[in-house]
C-alpha positions as MATLAB code, in Angstrom:
seq = 'MTGADRATVASVAARLAAAGVPSPDVDARRLVEHVTELTGSCDGCGGALLDGLVARRSAREPLQLVIGRTWFRELELRCAPGVFIPRPETEIVAGIAIDEARQHPSPIVAEPCTGTGAIALSVAVEVPGARIVATDLDPAAVDLARDNLARVLAGEAGPPLVADQVEILHGDLLTPFRSPGAHQAWAAHLEGEVDVLVSNPPYLPAADRGSWQPEVADHDPDGALVGGADGHEVVDRLLSAATTWLRPGGLVVIEIDERRGADARLAATAAGLVDVRIVADLTGADRAVTARRSRAAHR';
ca = [
     151.579  132.449  130.803;
     154.556  131.769  128.374;
     158.109  131.824  129.448;
     158.459  135.064  127.490;
     155.558  136.689  129.453;
     157.017  135.561  132.648;
     160.282  137.085  131.760;
     158.595  140.298  130.620;
     156.716  140.505  133.945;
     160.158  140.147  135.789;
     161.358  142.877  133.987;
     158.435  145.123  134.413;
     158.468  144.382  138.244;
     162.093  145.194  138.562;
     161.270  148.717  136.948;
     158.090  149.139  139.294;
     160.357  148.168  142.545;
     162.838  150.718  141.555;
     160.230  153.256  141.417;
     159.064  152.440  144.765;
     155.761  150.960  143.808;
     154.396  148.924  146.743;
     153.051  145.802  145.110;
     155.571  145.380  141.922;
     154.875  141.684  141.257;
     151.335  141.851  141.150;
     151.130  145.308  139.345;
     153.610  143.763  136.816;
     151.420  140.701  135.977;
     148.286  142.695  135.706;
     149.967  145.315  133.144;
     151.419  142.508  131.036;
     148.065  140.538  131.064;
     146.084  143.838  130.027;
     148.503  144.679  127.350;
     148.495  140.919  126.080;
     144.491  141.174  126.155;
     144.558  144.310  124.062;
     147.145  143.483  121.408;
     147.908  139.745  121.644;
     151.399  140.081  122.821;
     154.086  142.302  124.401;
     156.069  142.641  121.046;
     155.993  145.375  118.666;
     153.065  147.544  119.200;
     152.297  145.821  122.521;
     155.940  146.529  123.646;
     155.471  150.176  123.238;
     152.005  150.027  124.776;
     153.504  148.355  127.763;
     156.388  150.543  128.144;
     153.910  153.585  128.294;
     151.664  152.030  130.817;
     154.885  150.807  133.115;
     156.093  154.403  132.931;
     152.729  155.677  134.296;
     152.548  153.138  137.048;
     156.314  153.993  137.957;
     155.186  157.456  138.497;
     152.646  156.252  141.151;
     149.588  156.694  139.014;
     147.226  153.970  140.621;
     147.214  150.821  138.581;
     143.320  150.943  138.285;
     143.714  154.389  136.526;
     146.565  153.153  134.193;
     144.424  150.062  133.077;
     141.138  151.914  133.352;
     139.298  149.397  135.575;
     139.222  147.467  138.767;
     137.513  144.351  139.879;
     135.219  144.405  143.043;
     133.410  141.354  144.009;
     131.662  139.927  140.840;
     132.043  143.016  138.840;
     134.699  144.692  136.493;
     134.268  148.249  136.946;
     135.657  151.380  135.074;
     137.758  153.716  136.751;
     138.380  157.514  135.729;
     140.648  160.365  137.005;
     139.209  162.320  139.898;
     136.852  159.564  141.075;
     137.596  157.684  144.370;
     138.929  153.994  143.428;
     137.192  151.245  145.325;
     139.404  149.051  147.798;
     139.353  145.596  148.611;
     138.506  146.292  152.005;
     135.357  147.795  151.001;
     134.167  144.323  149.604;
     133.418  143.580  153.374;
     131.120  146.402  153.812;
     129.323  145.495  150.690;
     129.101  141.803  151.790;
     127.602  142.955  155.020;
     124.897  145.010  153.220;
     124.321  142.069  150.774;
     123.824  139.484  153.522;
     121.212  141.723  155.210;
     119.336  142.746  151.749;
     119.037  139.000  151.063;
     116.862  138.514  154.363;
     114.137  140.931  152.897;
     111.748  140.438  149.934;
     112.345  143.318  147.410;
     114.750  145.060  149.681;
     115.466  148.876  149.551;
     118.967  149.775  150.078;
     120.397  153.363  149.918;
     123.922  154.069  149.450;
     125.357  157.570  149.752;
     128.799  158.413  148.466;
     128.755  155.734  145.900;
     131.797  156.838  143.798;
     132.176  154.165  140.854;
     128.880  152.561  142.024;
     130.791  149.536  143.349;
     128.628  148.898  146.493;
     125.333  149.634  144.942;
     125.841  147.478  141.681;
     127.325  144.694  143.861;
     124.114  144.677  145.969;
     122.043  144.725  142.608;
     123.805  141.970  140.862;
     123.790  139.582  144.036;
     120.317  140.290  145.544;
     117.868  139.434  142.832;
     114.847  141.705  143.376;
     116.707  144.508  145.296;
     116.042  147.998  144.645;
     118.991  150.584  145.137;
     119.160  154.381  145.158;
     122.811  155.840  145.432;
     124.040  159.280  145.553;
     127.188  161.166  145.307;
     127.741  164.841  145.679;
     130.423  164.871  142.867;
     129.297  165.036  139.396;
     132.052  163.162  137.871;
     131.365  160.305  140.213;
     127.615  160.197  139.242;
     128.597  160.080  135.633;
     131.204  157.225  136.126;
     128.592  155.225  138.389;
     125.910  155.621  135.788;
     128.385  154.451  132.987;
     129.257  151.364  135.100;
     125.458  150.815  135.926;
     124.967  150.983  131.838;
     127.847  148.450  131.517;
     126.193  145.951  133.813;
     122.890  146.215  132.274;
     124.503  145.469  128.929;
     126.411  142.738  130.169;
     129.994  144.062  130.085;
     130.783  144.208  133.673;
     129.556  141.260  135.394;
     126.328  139.170  136.071;
     123.034  140.398  134.384;
     120.883  143.349  135.928;
     117.122  144.165  135.661;
     116.562  147.621  134.148;
     115.088  150.125  136.705;
     116.778  148.323  139.525;
     119.272  150.884  140.435;
     118.784  154.668  140.467;
     122.071  156.997  140.821;
     121.610  160.612  141.959;
     123.504  163.715  142.277;
     123.405  165.459  145.763;
     124.744  165.220  149.165;
     124.022  162.009  151.149;
     120.480  161.444  151.638;
     119.252  164.825  150.376;
     118.466  163.653  146.797;
     115.908  161.161  148.290;
     113.441  164.156  149.134;
     113.281  164.883  145.432;
     110.526  162.304  144.210;
     110.461  163.724  140.615;
     114.159  163.011  139.987;
     113.897  159.152  140.357;
     111.946  156.058  139.946;
     108.229  155.989  141.241;
     109.172  153.040  143.702;
     112.011  155.571  145.277;
     109.655  158.474  145.827;
     108.911  157.843  149.352;
     111.792  156.489  151.056;
     111.723  157.825  154.670;
     111.205  154.961  157.063;
     111.341  152.394  154.265;
     114.883  151.697  153.826;
     116.090  148.016  154.636;
     119.764  148.720  154.382;
     121.695  152.057  154.371;
     125.237  151.390  153.432;
     128.189  153.907  152.659;
     131.866  154.303  152.279;
     131.826  158.054  153.102;
     135.015  160.390  153.566;
     136.350  159.657  157.161;
     139.657  160.845  157.391;
     140.924  163.749  159.441;
     142.308  166.706  157.636;
     145.415  166.474  159.576;
     146.256  163.154  157.651;
     146.772  165.314  154.514;
     150.505  165.096  153.762;
     150.984  161.499  155.117;
     149.383  159.555  152.147;
     151.116  157.512  149.396;
     151.199  159.370  145.929;
     148.530  157.081  144.602;
     146.141  158.176  147.179;
     147.391  161.949  147.454;
     147.987  162.689  143.889;
     144.776  160.859  142.543;
     141.943  160.436  144.687;
     139.792  163.370  145.273;
     140.104  165.042  148.661;
     136.432  164.995  149.304;
     136.128  161.478  148.979;
     138.813  161.159  151.678;
     138.683  163.831  154.286;
     135.343  164.005  156.316;
     136.355  167.172  157.895;
     138.735  168.668  160.700;
     137.815  165.927  162.962;
     137.247  163.301  160.034;
     133.984  161.763  161.764;
     131.519  164.357  160.665;
     129.941  162.757  157.722;
     129.889  159.314  159.758;
     127.999  161.047  162.454;
     125.745  162.557  159.941;
     124.617  159.336  158.403;
     124.305  157.668  161.852;
     122.182  160.438  162.768;
     119.859  160.260  159.720;
     119.715  156.417  160.018;
     116.829  156.543  162.456;
     114.899  158.611  159.895;
     115.324  156.634  156.789;
     115.709  153.047  157.982;
     112.448  151.178  158.542;
     112.156  149.619  162.091;
     114.823  146.839  162.285;
     116.434  148.217  159.343;
     120.429  148.047  159.388;
     122.894  150.990  158.594;
     126.680  149.893  157.824;
     129.247  152.278  157.447;
     132.956  151.900  156.690;
     135.237  153.931  159.097;
     138.530  155.066  159.859;
     140.232  152.014  161.569;
     141.298  154.167  164.387;
     137.828  155.400  165.158;
     135.894  152.457  166.257;
     135.172  153.556  169.610;
     133.899  157.003  168.510;
     131.706  155.010  165.903;
     130.196  152.775  168.472;
     129.556  156.007  170.634;
     127.992  157.972  167.834;
     125.683  155.156  166.673;
     124.481  154.794  170.337;
     124.051  158.610  170.863;
     121.842  158.573  167.652;
     119.438  155.836  169.021;
     120.392  153.022  167.258;
     120.648  149.645  168.656;
     122.758  146.337  168.144;
     125.743  148.379  167.555;
     128.788  146.660  166.300;
     132.202  146.989  165.098;
     133.309  144.614  162.397;
     137.031  144.040  161.663;
     138.425  143.349  158.378;
     140.925  140.463  157.574;
     143.707  142.325  159.039;
     141.839  142.632  162.198;
     141.466  146.335  161.968;
     138.332  148.081  162.536;
     136.526  148.472  159.239;
     132.865  149.110  159.617;
     130.249  150.016  162.082;
     126.896  148.395  161.778;
     123.621  149.182  163.871;
     120.052  148.892  163.634;
     116.935  150.953  164.076;
     114.939  149.780  166.929;
     112.110  147.462  165.905;
     110.268  149.136  168.393;
     110.135  152.375  166.485;
     107.001  153.960  165.344;
     106.224  154.084  161.695;
];
């Protein structure tokens, strides 16, 4: 980065800080790099573009929407208004699913609430031979996830991917898996055959509305944030369904509200799952619940 670029970053960071943006230095650098990538410099037309983007970020539009993309593990994914933006902490959840999938030949992975497709596509590119079925109730999320899948297949978003390795379906949680005509032949009969069930579902209580930063409150879809009045409703549904969809010994990993680790442990145990664990993120906060279907379960 040239001296002029560094000066521009400092100027942008000052504007963002004055607007209350939480990470002004990082965001300023990303914005300058983005404009330089598009126009070659931040002078002339590049300067006008940068000014507009800085104004949008100063209005607390998420950086990922301002530049239209985000980075998740090995992937560069498109982001779009109205679809939940994946967070860095969710990379931990994806990593657990990837590590488990690598333990199986040709693993089958199911991912409800896929959003941008970040977890499903990360598993696909990092676990050769894995087969992934992802779902989302929001048609806009399904369209975006399919677009990101197409970009990965075209080599535009990350490591190469084999065609027909990933299927993205519209519907509520695991319900689309019961419609064999809607997807690949290998995914027609998934009950009791899934090696890894992974999800970042809505898990916040309704009472949390009004407490979020503008980047969340004004841009992330409510349906991707709020799990219900209690907040744990969707997590409970997925844990209960895990005993039906997982093969014996299969793993479920679900991102959770950091305040609900004890509740998630109880719900997993109540569902009949075993080897229940709460996984912390890099800050030490409870980030995910993992559990297995008993290996003694009848097929």
